[in-house]
Biopython code that builds the backbone (N, CA, C, O; Angstrom):
import numpy as np
from Bio.PDB.StructureBuilder import StructureBuilder

atoms = [
    (1, "UNK", "N", (2.347, -7.098, 9.391)),
    (1, "UNK", "CA", (1.412, -7.975, 10.005)),
    (1, "UNK", "C", (1.924, -8.388, 11.383)),
    (1, "UNK", "O", (1.142, -8.669, 12.291)),
    (2, "UNK", "N", (3.228, -8.420, 11.520)),
    (2, "UNK", "CA", (3.797, -8.798, 12.900)),
    (2, "UNK", "C", (3.432, -7.865, 14.030)),
    (2, "UNK", "O", (3.376, -8.232, 15.204)),
    (3, "UNK", "N", (3.159, -6.507, 13.566)),
    (3, "UNK", "CA", (2.832, -5.686, 14.612)),
    (3, "UNK", "C", (1.239, -5.801, 15.061)),
    (3, "UNK", "O", (0.873, -5.443, 16.181)),
    (4, "UNK", "N", (0.447, -6.272, 14.193)),
    (4, "UNK", "CA", (-0.822, -6.747, 14.567)),
    (4, "UNK", "C", (-1.051, -7.707, 15.430)),
    (4, "UNK", "O", (-1.892, -7.708, 16.329)),
    (5, "UNK", "N", (-0.035, -8.806, 15.052)),
    (5, "UNK", "CA", (0.115, -9.997, 16.013)),
    (5, "UNK", "C", (0.644, -9.595, 17.336)),
    (5, "UNK", "O", (0.210, -10.044, 18.397)),
    (6, "UNK", "N", (1.613, -8.718, 17.228)),
    (6, "UNK", "CA", (2.187, -8.216, 18.707)),
    (6, "UNK", "C", (0.924, -7.520, 19.385)),
    (6, "UNK", "O", (0.737, -7.797, 20.570)),
    (7, "UNK", "N", (0.187, -6.794, 18.866)),
    (7, "UNK", "CA", (-0.882, -6.102, 19.405)),
    (7, "UNK", "C", (-1.852, -7.030, 19.999)),
    (7, "UNK", "O", (-2.281, -6.817, 21.133)),
    (8, "UNK", "N", (-2.228, -8.053, 19.305)),
    (8, "UNK", "CA", (-3.212, -9.190, 19.685)),
    (8, "UNK", "C", (-2.639, -9.904, 20.991)),
    (8, "UNK", "O", (-3.340, -10.174, 21.966)),
    (9, "UNK", "N", (-1.291, -10.174, 20.890)),
    (9, "UNK", "CA", (-0.595, -10.877, 22.006)),
    (9, "UNK", "C", (-0.636, -10.017, 23.267)),
    (9, "UNK", "O", (-0.968, -10.490, 24.354)),
    (10, "UNK", "N", (-0.307, -8.805, 23.100)),
    (10, "UNK", "CA", (-0.310, -7.896, 24.269)),
    (10, "UNK", "C", (-1.749, -7.758, 24.731)),
    (10, "UNK", "O", (-1.936, -7.679, 25.945)),
    (11, "UNK", "N", (-2.794, -7.719, 23.900)),
    (11, "UNK", "CA", (-4.065, -7.599, 24.415)),
    (11, "UNK", "C", (-4.538, -8.908, 25.111)),
    (11, "UNK", "O", (-5.330, -8.890, 26.053)),
    (12, "UNK", "N", (-4.020, -10.009, 24.605)),
    (12, "UNK", "CA", (-4.439, -11.281, 25.279)),
    (12, "UNK", "C", (-3.846, -11.422, 26.650)),
    (12, "UNK", "O", (-4.393, -12.058, 27.551)),
    (13, "UNK", "N", (-2.691, -10.792, 26.761)),
    (13, "UNK", "CA", (-1.994, -10.822, 27.970)),
    (13, "UNK", "C", (-2.387, -9.744, 29.008)),
    (13, "UNK", "O", (-1.859, -9.679, 30.118)),
    (14, "UNK", "N", (-3.320, -8.930, 28.585)),
    (14, "UNK", "CA", (-3.729, -7.812, 29.381)),
    (14, "UNK", "C", (-2.750, -6.686, 29.632)),
    (14, "UNK", "O", (-2.799, -5.980, 30.639)),
    (15, "UNK", "N", (-1.872, -6.557, 28.677)),
    (15, "UNK", "CA", (-0.829, -5.517, 28.701)),
    (15, "UNK", "C", (-1.328, -4.292, 27.935)),
    (15, "UNK", "O", (-2.265, -4.414, 27.147)),
    (16, "UNK", "N", (-0.766, -3.182, 28.131)),
    (16, "UNK", "CA", (-1.121, -1.954, 27.507)),
    (16, "UNK", "C", (-0.497, -2.074, 26.203)),
    (16, "UNK", "O", (0.637, -2.548, 26.139)),
    (17, "UNK", "N", (-1.126, -1.687, 25.121)),
    (17, "UNK", "CA", (-0.736, -1.652, 23.615)),
    (17, "UNK", "C", (-0.018, -0.167, 23.323)),
    (17, "UNK", "O", (-0.668, 0.815, 22.962)),
    (18, "UNK", "N", (1.324, -0.164, 23.521)),
    (18, "UNK", "CA", (2.104, 1.010, 23.291)),
    (18, "UNK", "C", (3.188, 0.781, 22.308)),
    (18, "UNK", "O", (3.604, -0.339, 22.011)),
    (19, "UNK", "N", (3.637, 1.927, 21.805)),
    (19, "UNK", "CA", (4.831, 1.811, 20.835)),
    (19, "UNK", "C", (5.969, 1.028, 21.508)),
    (19, "UNK", "O", (6.600, 0.170, 20.890)),
    (20, "UNK", "N", (6.199, 1.324, 22.708)),
    (20, "UNK", "CA", (7.299, 0.688, 23.337)),
    (20, "UNK", "C", (7.197, -0.841, 23.570)),
    (20, "UNK", "O", (8.144, -1.612, 23.409)),
    (21, "UNK", "N", (5.912, -1.214, 23.978)),
    (21, "UNK", "CA", (5.672, -2.600, 24.209)),
    (21, "UNK", "C", (5.514, -3.378, 22.685)),
    (21, "UNK", "O", (5.856, -4.552, 22.539)),
    (22, "UNK", "N", (5.052, -2.703, 21.781)),
    (22, "UNK", "CA", (4.930, -3.441, 20.437)),
    (22, "UNK", "C", (6.459, -3.636, 19.968)),
    (22, "UNK", "O", (6.832, -4.712, 19.501)),
    (23, "UNK", "N", (7.323, -2.533, 20.120)),
    (23, "UNK", "CA", (8.699, -2.787, 19.705)),
    (23, "UNK", "C", (9.348, -3.881, 20.454)),
    (23, "UNK", "O", (10.064, -4.696, 19.872)),
    (24, "UNK", "N", (9.124, -3.931, 21.735)),
    (24, "UNK", "CA", (9.717, -4.932, 22.579)),
    (24, "UNK", "C", (9.217, -6.420, 22.185)),
    (24, "UNK", "O", (9.970, -7.392, 22.241)),
    (25, "UNK", "N", (7.917, -6.488, 21.797)),
    (25, "UNK", "CA", (7.461, -7.826, 21.328)),
    (25, "UNK", "C", (8.022, -8.346, 20.011)),
    (25, "UNK", "O", (8.321, -9.517, 19.776)),
    (26, "UNK", "N", (8.134, -7.167, 19.076)),
    (26, "UNK", "CA", (8.702, -7.578, 17.785)),
    (26, "UNK", "C", (10.195, -7.884, 17.917)),
    (26, "UNK", "O", (10.685, -8.820, 17.283)),
    (27, "UNK", "N", (10.934, -7.108, 18.733)),
    (27, "UNK", "CA", (12.342, -7.431, 19.005)),
    (27, "UNK", "C", (12.500, -8.849, 19.591)),
    (27, "UNK", "O", (13.333, -9.672, 19.213)),
    (28, "UNK", "N", (11.662, -9.006, 20.485)),
    (28, "UNK", "CA", (11.751, -10.472, 21.151)),
    (28, "UNK", "C", (11.439, -11.620, 20.265)),
    (28, "UNK", "O", (11.771, -12.769, 20.559)),
    (29, "UNK", "N", (10.801, -11.310, 19.183)),
    (29, "UNK", "CA", (10.515, -12.403, 18.181)),
    (29, "UNK", "C", (11.655, -12.482, 17.197)),
    (29, "UNK", "O", (11.548, -13.226, 16.222)),
    (30, "UNK", "N", (12.741, -11.759, 17.395)),
    (30, "UNK", "CA", (13.831, -11.810, 16.467)),
    (30, "UNK", "C", (13.758, -10.976, 15.252)),
    (30, "UNK", "O", (14.474, -11.237, 14.285)),
    (31, "UNK", "N", (12.912, -9.967, 15.249)),
    (31, "UNK", "CA", (12.755, -9.204, 14.028)),
    (31, "UNK", "C", (13.268, -7.852, 14.367)),
    (31, "UNK", "O", (13.443, -7.477, 15.526)),
    (32, "UNK", "N", (13.522, -7.080, 13.228)),
    (32, "UNK", "CA", (13.993, -5.667, 13.400)),
    (32, "UNK", "C", (12.759, -4.737, 13.561)),
    (32, "UNK", "O", (11.915, -4.621, 12.673)),
    (33, "UNK", "N", (12.703, -4.045, 14.813)),
    (33, "UNK", "CA", (11.586, -3.242, 15.105)),
    (33, "UNK", "C", (11.519, -1.960, 14.287)),
    (33, "UNK", "O", (12.558, -1.332, 14.083)),
    (34, "UNK", "N", (10.254, -1.504, 13.766)),
    (34, "UNK", "CA", (10.227, -0.340, 13.037)),
    (34, "UNK", "C", (9.326, 0.645, 13.862)),
    (34, "UNK", "O", (8.173, 0.315, 14.137)),
    (35, "UNK", "N", (9.818, 1.793, 14.238)),
    (35, "UNK", "CA", (9.044, 2.647, 15.092)),
    (35, "UNK", "C", (7.801, 3.260, 14.389)),
    (35, "UNK", "O", (6.779, 3.533, 15.018)),
    (36, "UNK", "N", (7.937, 3.459, 13.084)),
    (36, "UNK", "CA", (6.839, 4.160, 12.341)),
    (36, "UNK", "C", (5.630, 3.201, 12.306)),
    (36, "UNK", "O", (4.486, 3.603, 12.521)),
    (37, "UNK", "N", (5.942, 1.874, 12.017)),
    (37, "UNK", "CA", (4.806, 0.929, 12.011)),
    (37, "UNK", "C", (4.245, 0.818, 13.441)),
    (37, "UNK", "O", (3.023, 0.835, 13.585)),
    (38, "UNK", "N", (5.032, 0.708, 14.473)),
    (38, "UNK", "CA", (4.592, 0.592, 15.744)),
    (38, "UNK", "C", (3.632, 1.765, 16.180)),
    (38, "UNK", "O", (2.634, 1.519, 16.857)),
    (39, "UNK", "N", (3.937, 2.987, 15.796)),
    (39, "UNK", "CA", (3.189, 4.195, 16.070)),
    (39, "UNK", "C", (1.922, 4.101, 15.189)),
    (39, "UNK", "O", (0.844, 4.460, 15.664)),
    (40, "UNK", "N", (2.005, 3.652, 13.978)),
    (40, "UNK", "CA", (0.667, 3.501, 13.152)),
    (40, "UNK", "C", (-0.242, 2.556, 13.797)),
    (40, "UNK", "O", (-1.430, 2.862, 13.897)),
    (41, "UNK", "N", (0.204, 1.401, 14.261)),
    (41, "UNK", "CA", (-0.716, 0.492, 14.918)),
    (41, "UNK", "C", (-1.304, 0.938, 16.130)),
    (41, "UNK", "O", (-2.505, 0.788, 16.354)),
    (42, "UNK", "N", (-0.492, 1.497, 16.949)),
    (42, "UNK", "CA", (-1.067, 2.199, 18.150)),
    (42, "UNK", "C", (-2.006, 3.191, 17.976)),
    (42, "UNK", "O", (-3.014, 3.277, 18.677)),
    (43, "UNK", "N", (-1.683, 4.073, 16.925)),
    (43, "UNK", "CA", (-2.694, 4.979, 16.542)),
    (43, "UNK", "C", (-4.127, 4.408, 16.045)),
    (43, "UNK", "O", (-5.228, 4.786, 16.446)),
    (44, "UNK", "N", (-3.900, 3.569, 15.232)),
    (44, "UNK", "CA", (-5.074, 2.919, 14.635)),
    (44, "UNK", "C", (-5.886, 2.087, 15.663)),
    (44, "UNK", "O", (-7.056, 1.820, 15.387)),
    (45, "UNK", "N", (-5.412, 1.713, 16.685)),
    (45, "UNK", "CA", (-6.061, 0.806, 17.695)),
    (45, "UNK", "C", (-6.353, 1.691, 18.896)),
    (45, "UNK", "O", (-6.728, 1.132, 19.927)),
    (46, "UNK", "N", (-6.233, 2.913, 18.875)),
    (46, "UNK", "CA", (-6.445, 3.827, 20.021)),
    (46, "UNK", "C", (-7.823, 3.670, 20.739)),
    (46, "UNK", "O", (-7.946, 3.669, 21.964)),
    (47, "UNK", "N", (-8.778, 3.545, 19.902)),
    (47, "UNK", "CA", (-10.193, 3.456, 20.522)),
    (47, "UNK", "C", (-10.780, 2.220, 20.056)),
    (47, "UNK", "O", (-11.985, 2.224, 19.803)),
    (48, "UNK", "N", (-10.072, 1.108, 19.898)),
    (48, "UNK", "CA", (-10.629, -0.186, 19.414)),
    (48, "UNK", "C", (-10.607, -1.049, 20.616)),
    (48, "UNK", "O", (-9.630, -1.031, 21.365)),
    (49, "UNK", "N", (-11.619, -1.791, 20.837)),
    (49, "UNK", "CA", (-11.855, -2.817, 21.845)),
    (49, "UNK", "C", (-11.462, -4.130, 21.023)),
    (49, "UNK", "O", (-12.279, -4.628, 20.249)),
    (50, "UNK", "N", (-10.349, -4.609, 21.187)),
    (50, "UNK", "CA", (-9.933, -5.737, 20.353)),
    (50, "UNK", "C", (-10.755, -6.987, 20.798)),
    (50, "UNK", "O", (-11.177, -7.736, 19.917)),
    (51, "UNK", "N", (-10.962, -7.211, 21.872)),
    (51, "UNK", "CA", (-11.721, -8.382, 22.436)),
    (51, "UNK", "C", (-13.201, -8.364, 21.717)),
    (51, "UNK", "O", (-13.722, -9.400, 21.305)),
    (52, "UNK", "N", (-13.777, -7.158, 21.621)),
    (52, "UNK", "CA", (-15.046, -7.015, 21.070)),
    (52, "UNK", "C", (-14.969, -7.335, 19.525)),
    (52, "UNK", "O", (-15.811, -8.043, 18.974)),
    (53, "UNK", "N", (-13.921, -6.774, 18.879)),
    (53, "UNK", "CA", (-13.826, -6.825, 17.426)),
    (53, "UNK", "C", (-13.629, -8.400, 17.129)),
    (53, "UNK", "O", (-14.217, -8.913, 16.177)),
    (54, "UNK", "N", (-12.901, -9.045, 17.857)),
    (54, "UNK", "CA", (-12.670, -10.610, 17.706)),
    (54, "UNK", "C", (-13.945, -11.347, 17.962)),
    (54, "UNK", "O", (-14.309, -12.307, 17.282)),
    (55, "UNK", "N", (-14.621, -10.842, 18.996)),
    (55, "UNK", "CA", (-15.934, -11.563, 19.192)),
    (55, "UNK", "C", (-16.971, -11.341, 18.032)),
    (55, "UNK", "O", (-17.696, -12.279, 17.699)),
    (56, "UNK", "N", (-17.044, -10.311, 17.507)),
    (56, "UNK", "CA", (-17.936, -9.845, 16.469)),
    (56, "UNK", "C", (-17.335, -10.659, 15.084)),
    (56, "UNK", "O", (-18.148, -11.122, 14.284)),
    (57, "UNK", "N", (-16.275, -10.763, 14.916)),
    (57, "UNK", "CA", (-15.585, -11.398, 13.704)),
    (57, "UNK", "C", (-15.957, -12.809, 13.764)),
    (57, "UNK", "O", (-16.406, -13.368, 12.763)),
    (58, "UNK", "N", (-15.789, -13.457, 14.943)),
    (58, "UNK", "CA", (-16.143, -14.819, 14.999)),
    (58, "UNK", "C", (-17.719, -15.194, 14.856)),
    (58, "UNK", "O", (-18.130, -16.307, 14.529)),
    (59, "UNK", "N", (-18.450, -14.171, 15.132)),
    (59, "UNK", "CA", (-19.928, -14.314, 15.047)),
    (59, "UNK", "C", (-20.452, -14.151, 13.665)),
    (59, "UNK", "O", (-21.500, -14.666, 13.274)),
    (60, "UNK", "N", (-19.583, -13.329, 12.872)),
    (60, "UNK", "CA", (-19.915, -13.104, 11.453)),
    (60, "UNK", "C", (-20.115, -14.293, 10.670)),
    (60, "UNK", "O", (-19.394, -15.268, 10.881)),
    (61, "UNK", "N", (-21.075, -14.326, 9.727)),
    (61, "UNK", "CA", (-21.222, -15.501, 8.754)),
    (61, "UNK", "C", (-20.029, -15.403, 7.755)),
    (61, "UNK", "O", (-19.505, -14.357, 7.371)),
    (62, "UNK", "N", (-19.676, -16.734, 7.383)),
    (62, "UNK", "CA", (-18.677, -16.830, 6.419)),
    (62, "UNK", "C", (-19.259, -16.755, 5.102)),
    (62, "UNK", "O", (-20.251, -17.407, 4.776)),
    (63, "UNK", "N", (-18.599, -15.906, 4.298)),
    (63, "UNK", "CA", (-19.225, -15.650, 2.853)),
    (63, "UNK", "C", (-18.488, -16.640, 1.858)),
    (63, "UNK", "O", (-17.603, -16.322, 1.065)),
    (64, "UNK", "N", (-18.993, -17.825, 2.043)),
    (64, "UNK", "CA", (-18.312, -19.017, 1.151)),
    (64, "UNK", "C", (-19.314, -19.233, -0.039)),
    (64, "UNK", "O", (-18.964, -19.959, -0.970)),
    (65, "UNK", "N", (-20.486, -18.661, -0.044)),
    (65, "UNK", "CA", (-21.336, -18.960, -1.151)),
    (65, "UNK", "C", (-20.902, -18.328, -2.454)),
    (65, "UNK", "O", (-20.975, -19.017, -3.472)),
    (66, "UNK", "N", (-20.449, -17.058, -2.527)),
    (66, "UNK", "CA", (-20.019, -16.409, -3.640)),
    (66, "UNK", "C", (-18.778, -17.154, -4.389)),
    (66, "UNK", "O", (-18.583, -17.032, -5.598)),
    (67, "UNK", "N", (-17.972, -17.931, -3.538)),
    (67, "UNK", "CA", (-16.776, -18.562, -4.005)),
    (67, "UNK", "C", (-17.280, -19.699, -4.920)),
    (67, "UNK", "O", (-16.667, -19.931, -5.962)),
    (68, "UNK", "N", (-18.287, -20.364, -4.603)),
    (68, "UNK", "CA", (-18.748, -21.609, -5.330)),
    (68, "UNK", "C", (-19.011, -21.262, -6.770)),
    (68, "UNK", "O", (-18.515, -21.955, -7.659)),
    (69, "UNK", "N", (-19.767, -20.222, -7.041)),
    (69, "UNK", "CA", (-19.973, -19.928, -8.447)),
    (69, "UNK", "C", (-18.714, -19.597, -9.195)),
    (69, "UNK", "O", (-18.545, -19.976, -10.353)),
    (70, "UNK", "N", (-17.772, -18.843, -8.489)),
    (70, "UNK", "CA", (-16.481, -18.569, -9.183)),
    (70, "UNK", "C", (-15.769, -19.733, -9.418)),
    (70, "UNK", "O", (-15.064, -19.768, -10.427)),
    (71, "UNK", "N", (-15.828, -20.929, -8.502)),
    (71, "UNK", "CA", (-15.166, -22.085, -8.813)),
    (71, "UNK", "C", (-15.739, -22.827, -9.951)),
    (71, "UNK", "O", (-15.021, -23.438, -10.743)),
    (72, "UNK", "N", (-17.087, -22.781, -10.047)),
    (72, "UNK", "CA", (-17.660, -23.437, -11.139)),
    (72, "UNK", "C", (-17.420, -22.791, -12.548)),
    (72, "UNK", "O", (-17.318, -23.459, -13.577)),
    (73, "UNK", "N", (-17.342, -21.459, -12.492)),
    (73, "UNK", "CA", (-16.975, -20.708, -13.636)),
    (73, "UNK", "C", (-15.614, -21.146, -14.173)),
    (73, "UNK", "O", (-15.449, -21.388, -15.368)),
    (74, "UNK", "N", (-14.675, -21.238, -13.293)),
    (74, "UNK", "CA", (-13.284, -21.769, -13.522)),
    (74, "UNK", "C", (-13.297, -23.094, -14.045)),
    (74, "UNK", "O", (-12.578, -23.393, -14.998)),
    (75, "UNK", "N", (-14.054, -23.906, -13.498)),
    (75, "UNK", "CA", (-14.116, -25.341, -14.051)),
    (75, "UNK", "C", (-14.720, -25.412, -15.425)),
    (75, "UNK", "O", (-14.270, -26.189, -16.266)),
    (76, "UNK", "N", (-15.738, -24.611, -15.664)),
    (76, "UNK", "CA", (-16.365, -24.631, -17.120)),
    (76, "UNK", "C", (-15.325, -24.055, -17.977)),
    (76, "UNK", "O", (-15.117, -24.564, -19.078)),
    (77, "UNK", "N", (-14.645, -23.032, -17.573)),
    (77, "UNK", "CA", (-13.656, -22.404, -18.683)),
    (77, "UNK", "C", (-12.658, -23.383, -18.952)),
    (77, "UNK", "O", (-12.213, -23.449, -20.098)),
    (78, "UNK", "N", (-12.182, -24.259, -17.946)),
    (78, "UNK", "CA", (-11.230, -25.291, -18.325)),
    (78, "UNK", "C", (-11.713, -26.351, -19.161)),
    (78, "UNK", "O", (-10.962, -26.930, -19.946)),
    (79, "UNK", "N", (-13.010, -26.654, -19.025)),
    (79, "UNK", "CA", (-13.710, -27.779, -19.874)),
    (79, "UNK", "C", (-13.755, -27.176, -21.257)),
    (79, "UNK", "O", (-13.398, -27.851, -22.222)),
    (80, "UNK", "N", (-14.161, -25.981, -21.389)),
    (80, "UNK", "CA", (-14.220, -25.390, -22.785)),
    (80, "UNK", "C", (-12.803, -25.333, -23.448)),
    (80, "UNK", "O", (-12.643, -25.610, -24.637)),
    (81, "UNK", "N", (-11.850, -24.984, -22.671)),
    (81, "UNK", "CA", (-10.452, -24.862, -23.184)),
    (81, "UNK", "C", (-10.062, -26.335, -23.640)),
    (81, "UNK", "O", (-9.523, -26.510, -24.733)),
    (82, "UNK", "N", (-10.330, -27.331, -22.829)),
    (82, "UNK", "CA", (-9.877, -28.658, -23.174)),
    (82, "UNK", "C", (-10.615, -29.162, -24.549)),
    (82, "UNK", "O", (-10.014, -29.846, -25.378)),
    (83, "UNK", "N", (-11.798, -28.809, -24.684)),
    (83, "UNK", "CA", (-12.684, -29.222, -25.911)),
    (83, "UNK", "C", (-12.010, -28.491, -27.078)),
    (83, "UNK", "O", (-11.858, -29.069, -28.154)),
    (84, "UNK", "N", (-11.586, -27.175, -26.874)),
    (84, "UNK", "CA", (-10.963, -26.430, -28.103)),
    (84, "UNK", "C", (-9.651, -27.079, -28.292)),
    (84, "UNK", "O", (-9.288, -27.131, -29.468)),
    (85, "UNK", "N", (-8.904, -27.553, -27.471)),
    (85, "UNK", "CA", (-7.586, -28.208, -27.682)),
    (85, "UNK", "C", (-7.810, -29.437, -28.436)),
    (85, "UNK", "O", (-7.138, -29.714, -29.429)),
    (86, "UNK", "N", (-8.804, -30.226, -27.954)),
    (86, "UNK", "CA", (-9.105, -31.496, -28.539)),
    (86, "UNK", "C", (-9.524, -31.268, -30.037)),
    (86, "UNK", "O", (-9.083, -31.966, -30.949)),
    (87, "UNK", "N", (-10.352, -30.302, -30.204)),
    (87, "UNK", "CA", (-10.805, -30.044, -31.582)),
    (87, "UNK", "C", (-9.769, -29.604, -32.492)),
    (87, "UNK", "O", (-9.775, -30.031, -33.646)),
    (88, "UNK", "N", (-8.777, -28.702, -32.050)),
    (88, "UNK", "CA", (-7.694, -28.327, -32.815)),
    (88, "UNK", "C", (-6.783, -29.482, -33.190)),
    (88, "UNK", "O", (-6.334, -29.562, -34.334)),
    (89, "UNK", "N", (-6.512, -30.339, -32.296)),
    (89, "UNK", "CA", (-5.763, -31.642, -32.521)),
    (89, "UNK", "C", (-6.456, -32.460, -33.482)),
    (89, "UNK", "O", (-5.748, -33.018, -34.321)),
    (90, "UNK", "N", (-7.675, -32.638, -33.527)),
    (90, "UNK", "CA", (-8.407, -33.447, -34.519)),
    (90, "UNK", "C", (-8.253, -32.800, -35.935)),
    (90, "UNK", "O", (-7.937, -33.444, -36.935)),
    (91, "UNK", "N", (-8.511, -31.456, -35.915)),
    (91, "UNK", "CA", (-8.434, -30.731, -37.149)),
    (91, "UNK", "C", (-6.944, -30.891, -37.892)),
    (91, "UNK", "O", (-6.730, -31.034, -39.096)),
    (92, "UNK", "N", (-6.037, -30.825, -36.857)),
    (92, "UNK", "CA", (-4.541, -30.902, -37.362)),
    (92, "UNK", "C", (-4.325, -32.269, -37.942)),
    (92, "UNK", "O", (-3.709, -32.422, -38.997)),
    (93, "UNK", "N", (-4.829, -33.252, -37.259)),
    (93, "UNK", "CA", (-4.628, -34.739, -37.646)),
    (93, "UNK", "C", (-5.346, -34.914, -38.916)),
    (93, "UNK", "O", (-4.797, -35.585, -39.790)),
    (94, "UNK", "N", (-6.520, -34.389, -39.135)),
    (94, "UNK", "CA", (-7.179, -34.625, -40.562)),
    (94, "UNK", "C", (-6.572, -33.919, -41.583)),
    (94, "UNK", "O", (-6.679, -34.362, -42.727)),
    (95, "UNK", "N", (-5.878, -32.775, -41.354)),
    (95, "UNK", "CA", (-5.163, -32.279, -42.344)),
    (95, "UNK", "C", (-3.868, -32.952, -42.763)),
    (95, "UNK", "O", (-3.485, -32.970, -43.933)),
    (96, "UNK", "N", (-3.198, -33.516, -41.730)),
    (96, "UNK", "CA", (-1.994, -34.226, -42.114)),
    (96, "UNK", "C", (-2.388, -35.557, -42.743)),
    (96, "UNK", "O", (-1.588, -36.141, -43.474)),
    (97, "UNK", "N", (-3.503, -36.016, -42.503)),
    (97, "UNK", "CA", (-3.873, -37.358, -43.341)),
    (97, "UNK", "C", (-4.069, -37.103, -44.766)),
    (97, "UNK", "O", (-3.775, -37.953, -45.605)),
    (98, "UNK", "N", (-4.578, -35.911, -45.083)),
    (98, "UNK", "CA", (-4.683, -35.538, -46.508)),
    (98, "UNK", "C", (-3.344, -35.487, -47.329)),
    (98, "UNK", "O", (-3.304, -35.662, -48.547)),
    (99, "UNK", "N", (-2.191, -35.216, -46.492)),
    (99, "UNK", "CA", (-0.978, -35.229, -47.170)),
    (99, "UNK", "C", (-0.541, -36.676, -47.719)),
    (99, "UNK", "O", (0.125, -36.876, -48.734)),
    (100, "UNK", "N", (-1.022, -37.582, -46.895)),
    (100, "UNK", "CA", (-0.549, -39.085, -47.158)),
    (100, "UNK", "C", (-1.603, -39.718, -47.943)),
    (100, "UNK", "O", (-1.270, -40.772, -48.485)),
    (101, "UNK", "N", (-2.696, -39.352, -48.111)),
    (101, "UNK", "CA", (-3.737, -40.143, -48.482)),
    (101, "UNK", "C", (-4.372, -39.918, -49.832)),
    (101, "UNK", "O", (-5.317, -40.620, -50.194)),
]
sb = StructureBuilder()
sb.init_structure("model")
sb.init_model(0)
sb.init_chain("A")
sb.init_seg("    ")
for serial, (resi, resn, name, xyz) in enumerate(atoms, 1):
    if name == "N":
        sb.init_residue(resn, " ", resi, " ")
    sb.init_atom(name, np.array(xyz, "f"), 0.0, 1.0, " ", f" {name:<3s}", serial, name[0])
structure = sb.get_structure()
């Protein structure tokens, strides 16, 4: 991920995104540079306009609606689990009462 950040930083500074520049940024950040990763990032960003990608990503709608039903489903599952636990405790208590009564 640090190579992606380095590429974004270089793009924001108006610098060329090359293997050498990526390695220098990563090294300046105090990390051990990896030539293979730098080469992979440079190759994958070869024909990409980073500013345009960022602009389009900011304009894209956030897909938060599907998360709400998932959260409701999790809450419902917890409620059902609590009901089952309570029921089991009541059954166990009634069974113990029979021993003493």
